[in-house]
C-alpha positions as CSV (number, residue, x, y, z in Angstrom):
1,M,-10.7,-9.5,23.0
2,T,-7.5,-8.1,21.5
3,E,-4.4,-8.5,23.7
4,P,-2.5,-5.2,24.3
5,G,0.4,-4.6,22.0
6,P,4.0,-4.0,23.3
7,A,3.6,-0.2,23.3
8,Q,0.0,0.0,24.3
9,A,0.4,0.0,28.0
10,A,2.4,3.1,28.1
11,D,-0.1,4.9,25.9
12,E,-2.9,3.9,28.1
13,R,-1.1,5.2,31.2
14,R,-0.8,8.6,29.4
15,G,-4.5,8.6,28.4
16,A,-6.4,9.6,31.5
17,G,-3.9,12.1,32.7
18,E,-2.9,13.5,29.4
19,P,-2.8,17.3,29.6
20,A,-5.4,19.3,27.6
21,T,-2.6,21.1,25.8
22,A,-1.2,17.7,24.5
23,R,-4.7,16.7,23.2
24,E,-5.3,20.0,21.4
25,P,-3.5,19.1,18.1
26,R,-5.4,15.9,17.9
27,A,-8.8,17.6,18.6
28,A,-8.0,20.3,16.0
29,A,-7.1,17.8,13.4
30,R,-10.3,15.8,13.9
31,R,-12.3,19.0,13.6
32,A,-10.5,19.7,10.3
33,G,-12.2,16.4,9.2
34,L,-12.6,16.7,5.4
35,I,-9.3,18.5,4.9
36,V,-7.3,15.9,6.8
37,T,-9.1,13.1,4.9
38,L,-8.3,14.8,1.5
39,V,-4.6,15.4,2.4
40,L,-4.0,11.9,3.7
41,G,-5.9,10.5,0.8
42,G,-3.5,12.5,-1.5
43,L,-0.5,11.1,0.3
44,T,-1.7,7.5,0.1
45,A,-2.6,8.1,-3.6
46,L,0.9,9.1,-4.5
47,P,2.3,5.5,-4.6
48,P,-0.4,4.2,-7.0
49,L,0.0,7.3,-9.1
50,S,3.8,6.7,-9.3
51,M,3.3,3.1,-10.3
52,D,0.1,3.0,-12.3
53,M,0.4,6.1,-14.4
54,Y,3.7,4.5,-15.7
55,L,2.3,1.1,-16.4
56,P,0.9,1.6,-19.9
57,A,4.3,3.0,-20.9
58,L,6.3,-0.1,-19.9
59,P,6.4,-1.7,-23.4
60,E,7.4,1.7,-24.9
61,V,10.2,2.2,-22.3
62,T,11.5,-1.3,-23.1
63,D,11.9,-0.3,-26.8
64,A,13.1,3.3,-26.1
65,L,15.9,2.3,-23.8
66,H,16.7,-0.9,-25.7
67,S,16.3,-3.1,-22.6
68,P,14.5,-6.4,-22.0
69,A,11.2,-6.4,-20.2
70,A,12.7,-8.0,-17.1
71,T,15.1,-5.1,-16.8
72,I,12.4,-2.5,-17.2
73,Q,10.3,-4.2,-14.6
74,L,13.2,-3.5,-12.2
75,T,12.1,0.2,-12.4
76,L,9.0,-1.0,-10.5
77,T,11.0,-3.1,-8.2
78,A,13.4,-0.3,-7.4
79,C,10.6,2.1,-6.6
80,L,9.0,-0.5,-4.3
81,M,12.3,-1.2,-2.6
82,G,12.8,2.5,-2.0
83,M,9.4,2.8,-0.5
84,A,10.1,-0.2,1.7
85,L,13.5,1.0,3.0
86,G,12.5,4.6,3.3
87,Q,9.7,3.8,5.7
88,L,12.1,2.2,8.1
89,V,13.9,5.5,8.3
90,V,11.0,8.0,8.1
91,G,8.7,6.1,10.5
92,P,11.0,6.4,13.6
93,M,11.9,9.9,12.6
94,S,8.3,10.9,12.7
95,D,7.9,9.4,16.2
96,K,10.9,11.5,17.3
97,W,10.4,14.8,15.5
98,G,6.7,14.9,14.7
99,R,4.9,14.2,11.4
100,R,5.3,17.5,9.5
101,R,9.0,18.0,9.1
102,P,9.9,14.5,7.8
103,L,6.9,14.5,5.5
104,L,7.8,17.8,3.9
105,A,11.5,16.9,3.4
106,G,10.4,13.6,1.8
107,M,8.0,15.4,-0.6
108,V,10.6,17.8,-1.8
109,L,13.1,15.0,-2.5
110,Y,10.3,13.1,-4.3
111,V,9.7,16.0,-6.7
112,L,13.5,16.3,-7.5
113,A,13.9,12.5,-8.1
114,T,10.8,12.3,-10.3
115,A,12.1,15.3,-12.4
116,V,15.4,13.4,-13.0
117,C,13.5,10.3,-14.1
118,A,11.8,12.3,-16.8
119,F,15.2,12.8,-18.5
120,A,16.9,9.5,-17.7
121,P,19.0,8.5,-20.8
122,S,19.4,4.8,-19.8
123,A,17.6,2.0,-18.0
124,A,20.3,2.0,-15.3
125,L,19.8,5.7,-14.4
126,L,16.0,5.3,-14.5
127,I,16.2,2.4,-12.1
128,A,18.5,4.3,-9.8
129,F,16.3,7.4,-9.6
130,R,13.1,5.3,-9.3
131,L,14.8,3.9,-6.2
132,V,15.3,7.5,-4.9
133,Q,11.8,8.4,-5.9
134,G,10.6,5.4,-3.8
135,L,12.8,6.4,-0.8
136,A,11.3,9.9,-0.8
137,G,7.7,8.8,-1.5
138,A,7.9,6.5,1.5
139,A,7.4,9.6,3.8
140,G,3.8,10.1,2.5
141,I,2.9,6.4,3.0
142,V,4.2,5.9,6.5
143,I,3.3,9.2,7.9
144,A,-0.3,9.1,6.5
145,R,-0.9,5.8,8.5
146,A,0.8,7.3,11.6
147,V,-1.4,10.3,11.5
148,V,-4.5,8.1,11.3
149,R,-3.2,6.2,14.4
150,D,-2.6,9.6,16.1
151,L,-6.2,10.6,15.6
152,Y,-8.4,7.4,15.7
153,D,-8.7,4.0,17.3
154,G,-10.6,0.8,16.9
155,V,-13.6,0.7,14.6
156,A,-13.2,4.4,13.8
157,M,-9.7,3.7,12.6
158,A,-10.8,0.9,10.4
159,R,-13.6,3.0,8.9
160,F,-11.1,5.8,8.2
161,F,-8.8,3.5,6.4
162,S,-11.7,2.4,4.2
163,T,-12.4,6.1,3.5
164,L,-8.8,6.6,2.6
165,M,-9.2,3.6,0.2
166,L,-12.0,5.4,-1.5
167,I,-9.9,8.5,-2.1
168,S,-6.6,6.7,-2.9
169,G,-8.5,4.2,-4.9
170,V,-9.4,6.9,-7.4
171,A,-5.6,7.1,-8.2
172,P,-5.3,3.6,-9.7
173,V,-8.6,4.2,-11.6
174,V,-7.5,7.4,-13.3
175,A,-3.7,6.9,-13.3
176,P,-3.5,4.4,-16.2
177,L,-6.2,6.3,-18.1
178,I,-4.1,9.5,-17.7
179,G,-1.0,7.5,-18.6
180,G,-2.6,6.2,-21.7
181,Q,-3.7,9.6,-22.8
182,I,-0.3,11.1,-22.1
183,L,1.2,8.5,-24.4
184,R,-1.2,9.7,-27.2
185,L,0.4,13.2,-26.9
186,T,4.0,12.5,-26.0
187,D,6.3,9.7,-25.0
188,W,6.9,7.9,-21.6
189,R,8.9,10.8,-20.3
190,G,5.8,12.9,-20.2
191,V,4.4,10.6,-17.6
192,F,7.2,11.6,-15.2
193,V,6.7,15.3,-16.0
194,V,3.1,15.0,-14.9
195,L,4.1,13.1,-11.7
196,T,6.6,15.9,-10.9
197,A,3.7,18.4,-11.2
198,V,1.5,16.3,-8.9
199,G,4.3,16.1,-6.4
200,V,4.7,19.9,-6.4
201,V,1.0,20.4,-5.8
202,L,0.8,17.8,-3.0
203,T,3.8,19.3,-1.3
204,A,2.1,22.7,-1.3
205,V,-1.1,21.2,0.1
206,V,0.7,19.5,2.9
207,W,2.5,22.7,3.8
208,K,-0.7,24.6,3.9
209,W,-3.3,22.3,5.3
210,L,-1.7,19.4,7.3
211,D,-1.1,20.4,11.0
212,E,1.1,18.5,13.4
213,T,-0.8,15.6,15.0
214,L,1.9,14.2,17.4
215,P,2.2,16.5,20.4
216,P,5.7,17.0,21.8
217,A,4.8,15.2,25.0
218,D,4.2,12.0,23.0
219,R,7.4,12.0,21.0
220,H,10.3,9.6,21.6
221,A,13.5,11.2,22.6
222,G,15.6,8.1,21.8
223,G,17.7,7.7,18.7
224,L,18.4,4.7,16.4
225,G,18.8,2.3,19.3
226,Q,15.4,3.2,20.8
227,A,13.7,2.9,17.3
228,L,15.2,-0.6,16.8
229,R,14.1,-1.7,20.3
230,T,10.6,-0.4,19.6
231,M,10.5,-2.3,16.3
232,R,11.9,-5.5,17.9
233,G,9.1,-5.3,20.5
234,L,6.5,-4.9,17.9
235,L,7.9,-7.9,15.9
236,A,7.9,-10.0,19.1
237,D,4.1,-9.6,19.2
238,R,3.1,-12.7,17.3
239,V,-0.4,-11.3,16.4
240,F,1.0,-8.0,15.1
241,T,3.5,-9.9,13.0
242,G,0.7,-12.1,11.7
243,Y,-1.3,-9.2,10.5
244,M,1.7,-7.5,9.1
245,L,2.7,-10.6,7.0
246,A,-0.8,-11.4,5.9
247,G,-1.2,-7.9,4.6
248,G,2.2,-8.0,3.0
249,F,1.6,-11.2,1.1
250,A,-1.8,-10.1,0.0
251,F,-0.3,-6.9,-1.4
252,A,2.4,-9.0,-3.1
253,A,-0.3,-10.9,-4.9
254,L,-1.8,-7.6,-6.0
255,F,1.6,-6.3,-7.1
256,A,2.2,-9.4,-9.2
257,Y,-0.8,-8.3,-11.1
258,I,0.4,-4.7,-11.4
259,A,3.8,-5.7,-12.7
260,A,2.7,-8.3,-15.2
261,S,-0.7,-7.0,-16.4
262,P,0.8,-4.5,-19.0
263,F,2.5,-7.4,-20.8
264,V,-0.3,-10.0,-20.2
265,V,-3.0,-7.7,-21.5
266,Q,-1.1,-5.9,-24.3
267,D,1.4,-8.4,-25.5
268,I,-0.4,-11.7,-24.9
269,Y,-3.9,-10.6,-25.6
270,G,-3.1,-7.8,-28.1
271,A,-5.0,-5.0,-26.3
272,S,-4.1,-1.4,-26.8
273,P,-2.6,0.8,-24.0
274,Q,-6.0,2.5,-23.8
275,T,-7.9,-0.8,-23.4
276,F,-5.4,-1.9,-20.8
277,S,-5.9,1.4,-18.9
278,L,-9.7,0.9,-19.0
279,L,-9.5,-2.7,-17.6
280,F,-7.1,-1.6,-14.9
281,G,-9.5,1.2,-14.0
282,V,-12.4,-1.2,-13.8
283,N,-10.5,-3.4,-11.4
284,S,-9.6,-0.4,-9.3
285,V,-13.3,0.5,-9.1
286,G,-14.0,-3.0,-7.7
287,L,-11.3,-2.5,-5.0
288,V,-12.8,0.9,-4.1
289,L,-16.4,-0.4,-4.0
290,V,-15.5,-3.4,-1.8
291,G,-13.5,-1.2,0.5
292,Q,-16.5,1.1,1.0
293,I,-18.7,-1.9,1.7
294,N,-16.1,-2.9,4.3
295,G,-16.0,0.6,5.9
296,K,-19.7,1.5,5.7
297,L,-21.5,-1.8,6.2
298,L,-19.2,-4.4,7.7
299,V,-16.9,-2.7,10.2
300,G,-18.6,-2.4,13.5
301,R,-21.2,-5.0,12.6
302,V,-19.0,-8.0,11.7
303,S,-15.8,-9.0,13.3
304,M,-12.8,-7.6,11.4
305,D,-11.2,-11.0,11.6
306,K,-14.2,-12.6,9.9
307,V,-14.2,-10.0,7.1
308,L,-10.4,-10.4,6.7
309,A,-10.8,-14.2,6.5
310,V,-13.3,-13.9,3.7
311,G,-11.1,-11.4,1.8
312,L,-8.1,-13.8,2.0
313,A,-10.1,-16.8,0.9
314,V,-11.5,-15.0,-2.1
315,T,-8.0,-13.9,-3.1
316,A,-6.7,-17.4,-2.9
317,L,-9.7,-18.8,-4.9
318,A,-9.3,-16.1,-7.6
319,A,-5.6,-16.8,-7.9
320,G,-6.2,-20.5,-8.2
321,A,-8.7,-19.9,-11.0
322,L,-6.1,-17.7,-12.8
323,V,-3.5,-20.5,-12.6
324,V,-6.0,-22.9,-14.2
325,M,-6.8,-20.4,-17.0
326,A,-3.3,-19.3,-17.7
327,S,-2.0,-22.9,-17.9
328,G,-4.7,-23.8,-20.4
329,A,-5.8,-26.8,-18.4
330,F,-9.3,-26.6,-19.9
331,G,-8.4,-24.9,-23.2
332,K,-7.1,-21.5,-24.0
333,A,-8.8,-18.8,-22.1
334,G,-9.6,-15.4,-23.7
335,L,-9.1,-12.0,-22.2
336,A,-12.6,-11.8,-20.7
337,P,-12.4,-14.7,-18.2
338,V,-8.8,-13.7,-17.3
339,A,-9.9,-10.1,-16.7
340,A,-12.8,-11.4,-14.6
341,G,-10.4,-13.4,-12.4
342,L,-8.1,-10.4,-12.0
343,F,-11.2,-8.2,-11.1
344,V,-12.2,-10.6,-8.3
345,L,-8.6,-10.8,-6.9
346,M,-8.1,-7.0,-6.9
347,S,-11.6,-6.3,-5.4
348,A,-10.9,-8.7,-2.5
349,M,-8.1,-6.3,-1.5
350,G,-10.8,-4.0,-0.3
351,L,-11.5,-6.4,2.5
352,T,-7.9,-7.4,3.3
353,M,-5.8,-4.2,3.3
354,P,-7.9,-1.9,5.6
355,N,-8.4,-4.6,8.2
356,T,-4.8,-5.9,8.3
357,N,-3.6,-2.3,8.8
358,A,-6.2,-1.5,11.4
359,Q,-5.8,-4.7,13.4
360,A,-2.0,-4.3,13.4
361,L,-2.0,-0.6,14.4
362,M,-4.4,-1.2,17.2
363,R,-1.7,-3.2,18.8
364,S,0.9,-0.5,18.5
365,A,-0.4,2.6,20.3
366,G,2.5,4.9,21.4
367,A,4.7,3.8,18.4
368,A,2.5,4.5,15.4
369,G,5.4,5.7,13.2
370,S,7.5,2.6,13.9
371,A,4.6,0.3,13.5
372,S,3.5,2.0,10.2
373,A,7.1,1.7,9.0
374,L,7.1,-2.1,9.6
375,L,3.8,-2.5,7.9
376,G,4.9,-0.5,4.9
377,T,8.3,-2.0,4.7
378,S,7.1,-5.6,4.8
379,T,4.4,-4.8,2.2
380,F,6.7,-3.2,-0.3
381,L,9.6,-5.6,0.2
382,L,7.3,-8.6,-0.5
383,G,5.8,-6.7,-3.5
384,A,9.3,-6.0,-4.8
385,V,10.2,-9.7,-4.6
386,A,7.1,-10.7,-6.5
387,S,7.6,-8.1,-9.3
388,P,10.5,-9.7,-11.2
389,L,9.2,-13.3,-10.7
390,V,6.2,-12.6,-12.9
391,G,8.4,-12.2,-15.9
392,I,10.7,-15.1,-15.2
393,A,9.4,-17.2,-18.1
394,G,9.3,-14.4,-20.6
395,E,6.7,-11.9,-21.9
396,H,4.4,-14.4,-23.6
397,T,2.9,-16.4,-20.8
398,A,0.7,-15.4,-17.9
399,V,1.5,-18.6,-15.9
400,P,4.3,-17.0,-13.7
401,M,2.0,-14.2,-12.7
402,A,-0.8,-16.5,-11.7
403,V,1.5,-18.9,-9.8
404,V,3.1,-16.0,-7.9
405,Q,-0.3,-14.7,-7.0
406,L,-1.5,-18.1,-5.7
407,C,1.7,-18.6,-3.6
408,C,1.4,-15.2,-2.1
409,A,-2.3,-15.6,-1.3
410,L,-1.7,-19.0,0.4
411,A,1.1,-17.5,2.4
412,A,-1.2,-14.7,3.6
413,V,-3.8,-17.3,4.7
414,A,-1.1,-19.3,6.5
415,C,0.2,-16.2,8.4
416,F,-3.3,-15.2,9.4
417,V,-4.3,-18.6,10.6
418,G,-1.0,-19.6,12.1
419,L,0.1,-16.3,13.8
420,C,-3.1,-14.3,14.4
421,R,-5.1,-17.3,15.5
422,P,-8.4,-15.3,15.5
423,W,-10.5,-18.2,16.7
424,R,-8.4,-18.5,19.9
425,R,-8.6,-14.8,20.7
426,A,-12.4,-14.9,20.0
427,Q,-12.7,-17.7,22.5
428,E,-10.6,-15.8,25.1
429,G,-12.8,-12.8,24.6
430,A,-16.0,-14.9,25.1
431,Q,-14.6,-16.4,28.3
432,E,-13.7,-13.0,29.7
433,G,-17.2,-11.6,28.8
434,A,-18.8,-14.5,30.6
C-alpha cells in the first residue's frame, strides 16, 4: 500500500467536505473528456515537436552557422535547461493562480521566442533564444501534468498518462518526417517558422477549449516561501524522490539518443535526413505502442511497480547491447542492429515514463503544480546534462552515446531499487491486508 505523500493528508481532509461549487470545474472538465485529452496531448506534444522537428537540421545548422557540432548541440541543451528551470517557476504559479493564466502567458512567450529563433544570425543568439523558448514551453509541460492530477487519481491517472503518450507520441513520429520534408523545400530556419505557427494554433486552442481545473478554494495563497516549503516537503518523501529520479535518469538515456542520433545515423552510417527521420519515427511508434499496452492492458491488472521494473531492466539491457555494438567488441556493427537496439531502448520508455509520473503524483495530492515542476525539472536537467556528453569524443563514434545511455539506465534502476523499495511497500501492504 502506498504511503501518503507530504501534501496528501490535507487534500484528503478537503475531500469529503468539499463544497459542490469547488468540485464543479473538475466535473465539467471530466465531462469534456475528448477535448481535454486532445488539448493536454497538444501541450505535451510541444516539447518533442520543438526538439524532434529540428533534429534532421542539426548538421545543416552546424555548417550554416560555422560552428562545431558540440556547440550546435547546446541549442538542444539550452532548450532543455529552459524547460527545466521554467517549470520550477510555472508549477508553483499554477498552484497559486490557477492553471489557465500561467499557461496562456507561457504560450504567448513561446511563440515570440520561436519566431526569433527563425532569424537568429549566430549560434550564440540561437542558443539564447532556444533557452527562452524552453522557459516558455515549460508552461505547457508542467500544467498539463498538474491538470491530470486535478482531474484523476490512481489507476485512472496512470491510464490517462498512457493515453497522453499516444497523442504526444505522434509528435516524435511525424516531427522528424516534417522536418526532413521542410529541409527539402527550404533551410533550417523554415523549421522554426513552422514551430511558430504550431505555437499560435495551440495557444488559440488552449484559450478556446481548456477550462480552469483548479478551484479557487484549492489554490495556495503563499508566495515563494510557501512554494519552496512545499517542494522541500515533497523532496523529503524518499519514495517520491525515488520515482522522480528514476524517471529523470530514464529520460536522460532517451535524450542521449535524441541528441546523438542525427550524427550517429547520418554522419557515421551515411543515412540521409529522410532515412534518419523514418528510423526516428519507427522508434517513436514503438514507444507509443508499448505505452498503450501499459495503459490498456497492464495498468489495473499488474502492479505499476512491476511494470516499471521491467521497463527499467529492458532499458539497461538495450543500453548494454548498444555499448557492445558501438565499441566493436564483436566486430563492426551495421546500421540495422544499432537501430534495433535503439528501438528497444526507446520502446521501453512506454513502460517507465507513465508509471514514474503516476506513482510520484499520487504522493503529491494538494500540490500537483509543485510536484509536476519537480518531476519536469529533474527530467529536463538530467537530459540537458546528458546531451553534450554524447558528443564528447567527436562526431564519428557512437560509443559516448551508448555509454551515457547505460550509465543513466543503471542510475535509474539504482534510484528505483534504493529509494522506492517497492518490495518493502508491497510487504507492508500485504501485512495490512492480512
